[in-house]
BATIFI-380430 format. One record per residue (C-alpha): residue number from 0; z, x, y. Coordinates in nm, 3 decimals, always signed. Each point is the difference from the previous one (the first is absolute). Last residue first. Layout:
+-----+---------+---------+---------+
: num :       Z :       X :       Y :
+-----+---------+---------+---------+
: NUM :       Z :       X :       Y :
...
+-----+---------+---------+---------+
***
This chain:
+-----+---------+---------+---------+
: num :       Z :       X :       Y :
+-----+---------+---------+---------+
: 194 : +17.023 : +19.113 : +12.970 :
: 193 :  +0.139 :  +0.303 :  -0.193 :
: 192 :  -0.341 :  +0.154 :  -0.076 :
: 191 :  -0.102 :  -0.010 :  +0.367 :
: 190 :  +0.323 :  +0.171 :  +0.114 :
: 189 :  -0.031 :  +0.269 :  -0.267 :
: 188 :  -0.358 :  +0.071 :  +0.102 :
: 187 :  +0.096 :  +0.015 :  +0.368 :
: 186 :  +0.280 :  +0.252 :  -0.059 :
: 185 :  -0.203 :  +0.207 :  -0.247 :
: 184 :  -0.295 :  +0.015 :  +0.240 :
: 183 :  +0.219 :  +0.104 :  +0.296 :
: 182 :  +0.152 :  +0.286 :  -0.202 :
: 181 :  -0.347 :  +0.107 :  -0.122 :
: 180 :  -0.128 :  +0.004 :  +0.358 :
: 179 :  +0.250 :  +0.273 :  +0.087 :
: 178 :  -0.085 :  +0.192 :  -0.319 :
: 177 :  -0.371 :  -0.011 :  +0.084 :
: 176 :  +0.072 :  +0.165 :  +0.336 :
: 175 :  +0.121 :  +0.304 :  -0.194 :
: 174 :  -0.319 :  -0.003 :  -0.209 :
: 173 :  -0.211 :  +0.006 :  +0.318 :
: 172 :  +0.183 :  +0.279 :  +0.183 :
: 171 :  -0.027 :  +0.253 :  -0.288 :
: 170 :  -0.349 :  +0.129 :  +0.090 :
: 169 :  +0.119 :  +0.127 :  +0.338 :
: 168 :  -0.313 :  +0.204 :  +0.084 :
: 167 :  +0.056 :  -0.058 :  +0.371 :
: 166 :  -0.305 :  -0.190 :  +0.123 :
: 165 :  -0.159 :  -0.132 :  -0.319 :
: 164 :  +0.315 :  -0.029 :  -0.211 :
: 163 :  +0.191 :  -0.153 :  +0.290 :
: 162 :  -0.287 :  -0.245 :  +0.062 :
: 161 :  -0.037 :  -0.094 :  -0.366 :
: 160 :  +0.376 :  -0.047 :  -0.044 :
: 159 :  +0.028 :  -0.206 :  +0.318 :
: 158 :  -0.294 :  -0.215 :  -0.114 :
: 157 :  +0.147 :  -0.044 :  -0.349 :
: 156 :  +0.328 :  -0.110 :  +0.157 :
: 155 :  -0.178 :  -0.235 :  +0.241 :
: 154 :  -0.209 :  -0.154 :  -0.279 :
: 153 :  +0.321 :  -0.038 :  -0.203 :
: 152 :  +0.169 :  -0.175 :  +0.288 :
: 151 :  -0.300 :  -0.233 :  +0.043 :
: 150 :  +0.002 :  -0.077 :  -0.374 :
: 149 :  +0.375 :  -0.062 :  +0.028 :
: 148 :  -0.080 :  -0.255 :  +0.273 :
: 147 :  -0.260 :  -0.160 :  -0.229 :
: 146 :  +0.263 :  -0.032 :  -0.274 :
: 145 :  +0.232 :  -0.147 :  +0.265 :
: 144 :  -0.267 :  -0.257 :  +0.085 :
: 143 :  -0.010 :  -0.074 :  -0.373 :
: 142 :  +0.361 :  -0.112 :  +0.036 :
: 141 :  -0.086 :  -0.236 :  +0.289 :
: 140 :  -0.299 :  -0.141 :  -0.187 :
: 139 :  +0.218 :  -0.059 :  -0.307 :
: 138 :  +0.295 :  -0.136 :  +0.201 :
: 137 :  -0.211 :  -0.289 :  +0.137 :
: 136 :  +0.177 :  -0.205 :  +0.267 :
: 135 :  -0.342 :  -0.045 :  +0.161 :
: 134 :  +0.123 :  +0.128 :  +0.336 :
: 133 :  +0.189 :  +0.283 :  -0.171 :
: 132 :  -0.303 :  +0.099 :  -0.208 :
: 131 :  -0.224 :  -0.013 :  +0.309 :
: 130 :  +0.229 :  +0.230 :  +0.197 :
: 129 :  +0.050 :  +0.247 :  -0.286 :
: 128 :  -0.367 :  -0.011 :  -0.093 :
: 127 :  -0.112 :  +0.068 :  +0.359 :
: 126 :  +0.245 :  +0.289 :  +0.038 :
: 125 :  -0.116 :  +0.150 :  -0.330 :
: 124 :  -0.367 :  -0.035 :  +0.103 :
: 123 :  +0.063 :  +0.192 :  +0.324 :
: 122 :  +0.195 :  +0.273 :  -0.183 :
: 121 :  -0.272 :  +0.021 :  -0.265 :
: 120 :  -0.284 :  +0.034 :  +0.254 :
: 119 :  +0.173 :  +0.275 :  +0.199 :
: 118 :  +0.097 :  +0.201 :  -0.309 :
: 117 :  -0.346 :  -0.047 :  -0.152 :
: 116 :  -0.176 :  +0.138 :  +0.307 :
: 115 :  +0.207 :  +0.318 :  -0.004 :
: 114 :  -0.028 :  +0.026 :  -0.381 :
: 113 :  -0.378 :  -0.020 :  +0.024 :
: 112 :  -0.036 :  +0.257 :  +0.281 :
: 111 :  +0.234 :  +0.252 :  -0.166 :
: 110 :  -0.173 :  -0.043 :  -0.337 :
: 109 :  -0.339 :  +0.046 :  +0.167 :
: 108 :  +0.130 :  +0.322 :  +0.159 :
: 107 :  +0.120 :  +0.125 :  -0.338 :
: 106 :  +0.154 :  +0.348 :  -0.032 :
: 105 :  +0.039 :  +0.141 :  -0.351 :
: 104 :  +0.307 :  -0.081 :  -0.210 :
: 103 :  +0.278 :  +0.252 :  -0.071 :
: 102 :  +0.207 :  -0.074 :  -0.314 :
: 101 :  +0.339 :  +0.166 :  -0.009 :
: 100 :  +0.024 :  -0.106 :  -0.366 :
:  99 :  +0.362 :  -0.111 :  +0.049 :
:  98 :  -0.069 :  -0.171 :  +0.334 :
:  97 :  -0.319 :  -0.174 :  -0.117 :
:  96 :  +0.165 :  -0.108 :  -0.326 :
:  95 :  +0.306 :  -0.140 :  +0.180 :
:  94 :  -0.206 :  -0.195 :  +0.253 :
:  93 :  -0.227 :  -0.146 :  -0.268 :
:  92 :  +0.283 :  -0.101 :  -0.237 :
:  91 :  +0.219 :  -0.165 :  +0.264 :
:  90 :  -0.300 :  -0.153 :  +0.178 :
:  89 :  -0.127 :  -0.151 :  -0.326 :
:  88 :  +0.340 :  -0.143 :  -0.082 :
:  87 :  +0.029 :  -0.153 :  +0.347 :
:  86 :  -0.351 :  -0.151 :  -0.022 :
:  85 :  +0.073 :  -0.145 :  -0.344 :
:  84 :  +0.328 :  -0.148 :  +0.131 :
:  83 :  -0.176 :  -0.151 :  +0.302 :
:  82 :  -0.267 :  -0.150 :  -0.228 :
:  81 :  +0.275 :  -0.151 :  -0.217 :
:  80 :  +0.146 :  -0.169 :  +0.306 :
:  79 :  -0.346 :  -0.142 :  +0.078 :
:  78 :  -0.031 :  -0.137 :  -0.353 :
:  77 :  +0.354 :  -0.140 :  +0.007 :
:  76 :  -0.066 :  -0.165 :  +0.338 :
:  75 :  -0.321 :  -0.158 :  -0.135 :
:  74 :  +0.184 :  -0.137 :  -0.304 :
:  73 :  +0.272 :  -0.154 :  +0.217 :
:  72 :  -0.257 :  -0.147 :  +0.241 :
:  71 :  -0.197 :  -0.156 :  -0.287 :
:  70 :  +0.315 :  -0.151 :  -0.147 :
:  69 :  +0.109 :  -0.144 :  +0.336 :
:  68 :  -0.341 :  -0.135 :  +0.085 :
:  67 :  -0.279 :  +0.101 :  +0.234 :
:  66 :  -0.353 :  -0.066 :  -0.119 :
:  65 :  -0.271 :  +0.208 :  +0.167 :
:  64 :  +0.261 :  +0.211 :  +0.179 :
:  63 :  +0.117 :  +0.145 :  -0.333 :
:  62 :  -0.350 :  +0.112 :  -0.103 :
:  61 :  -0.060 :  +0.155 :  +0.344 :
:  60 :  +0.341 :  +0.168 :  -0.033 :
:  59 :  -0.078 :  +0.140 :  -0.346 :
:  58 :  -0.336 :  +0.137 :  +0.118 :
:  57 :  +0.170 :  +0.167 :  +0.296 :
:  56 :  +0.257 :  +0.161 :  -0.232 :
:  55 :  -0.268 :  +0.130 :  -0.236 :
:  54 :  -0.206 :  +0.145 :  +0.284 :
:  53 :  +0.319 :  +0.156 :  +0.144 :
:  52 :  +0.074 :  +0.163 :  -0.337 :
:  51 :  -0.356 :  +0.139 :  -0.011 :
:  50 :  +0.040 :  +0.132 :  +0.356 :
:  49 :  +0.323 :  +0.173 :  -0.109 :
:  48 :  -0.198 :  +0.168 :  -0.274 :
:  47 :  -0.247 :  +0.124 :  +0.262 :
:  46 :  +0.295 :  +0.134 :  +0.199 :
:  45 :  +0.092 :  +0.201 :  -0.304 :
:  44 :  -0.349 :  +0.150 :  -0.012 :
:  43 :  +0.030 :  +0.086 :  +0.369 :
:  42 :  +0.336 :  +0.168 :  -0.063 :
:  41 :  -0.127 :  +0.186 :  -0.309 :
:  40 :  -0.270 :  +0.156 :  +0.213 :
:  39 :  -0.283 :  +0.188 :  -0.166 :
:  38 :  -0.160 :  -0.006 :  +0.346 :
:  37 :  -0.341 :  -0.123 :  -0.119 :
:  36 :  +0.144 :  -0.204 :  -0.288 :
:  35 :  +0.266 :  -0.164 :  +0.215 :
:  34 :  -0.250 :  -0.066 :  +0.280 :
:  33 :  -0.256 :  -0.175 :  -0.222 :
:  32 :  +0.262 :  -0.201 :  -0.191 :
:  31 :  +0.176 :  -0.087 :  +0.325 :
:  30 :  -0.317 :  -0.135 :  +0.162 :
:  29 :  -0.090 :  -0.216 :  -0.302 :
:  28 :  +0.357 :  -0.123 :  -0.052 :
:  27 :  +0.028 :  -0.068 :  +0.372 :
:  26 :  -0.298 :  -0.236 :  -0.001 :
:  25 :  +0.185 :  -0.212 :  -0.258 :
:  24 :  +0.316 :  +0.040 :  +0.209 :
:  23 :  -0.162 :  -0.129 :  +0.318 :
:  22 :  -0.155 :  -0.296 :  -0.182 :
:  21 :  +0.331 :  -0.106 :  -0.159 :
:  20 :  +0.194 :  +0.035 :  +0.322 :
:  19 :  -0.263 :  -0.206 :  +0.183 :
:  18 :  +0.018 :  -0.264 :  -0.275 :
:  17 :  +0.381 :  -0.002 :  +0.017 :
:  16 :  -0.002 :  -0.059 :  +0.376 :
:  15 :  -0.266 :  -0.270 :  -0.045 :
:  14 :  +0.210 :  -0.174 :  -0.268 :
:  13 :  +0.303 :  -0.005 :  +0.229 :
:  12 :  -0.209 :  -0.121 :  +0.296 :
:  11 :  -0.146 :  -0.279 :  -0.215 :
:  10 :  +0.354 :  -0.102 :  -0.098 :
:   9 :  +0.102 :  -0.007 :  +0.364 :
:   8 :  -0.308 :  -0.209 :  +0.094 :
:   7 :  +0.086 :  -0.249 :  -0.278 :
:   6 :  -0.192 :  +0.006 :  -0.326 :
:   5 :  -0.152 :  -0.327 :  -0.126 :
:   4 :  -0.364 :  +0.117 :  -0.013 :
:   3 :  +0.108 :  +0.330 :  -0.161 :
:   2 :  +0.124 :  -0.184 :  -0.311 :
:   1 :  +0.339 :  -0.153 :  -0.068 :
:   0 :  +0.117 :  +0.009 :  -0.364 :
+-----+---------+---------+---------+
***
C-alpha cells in the first residue's frame, strides 16, 4: 500500500481536501451542539448529525485514497451510499416530526453565522473534490464530493430556516427545505450504491 511519501500532488490534494472537511465538521459538532441546546433547535441538531455523516465519509475516503483498488473503491462507495440513505431517512423523520409537532425553535445568531460559513466552505470543498476526483479518475472522491455538496445544501436550508424563523417567525421553512434535500440525498445514495 503506498504511503504518504509516494503520493502524487493530486492525491495529496485529495487527502488535504478531506482533512479540511474532517476538521471543519469536528469543530462543527461542538458549535452545533452548543447552538442546538441553546436554541432548542431540531434543525441545528439534525445538521450536527449530518456533520457526523460527513466525518465518516471523509474518513472512508482518506482510507480509500491510501490504497486504491477496485474492491476498496466498491466498499467505499457502498459506505458513502449508505451514509446518503441514513441522511435521507433522518431528514424524512426530522422534517415530518417538526411539521406535525409544530415545533418552534428559539433564535440562534451563532447558528446563523455557523451555517453561513459552513455553506460557503462546503461548496468550495465539494468543487475541489469533484475536480480532483475526476483528474485522479477516483469515483470515491468524486462521490464524496457530492456528499459535501449535500452538506452545503443542508447548511443553506438550515440557514434559510433559521433566518426565516428569526426574522419572520416562519418556523416551518426549515423542515420544508429538508424535504428538498432528502430527494437529492436519495438520488445520490442510490447512484453510489449501484456503482
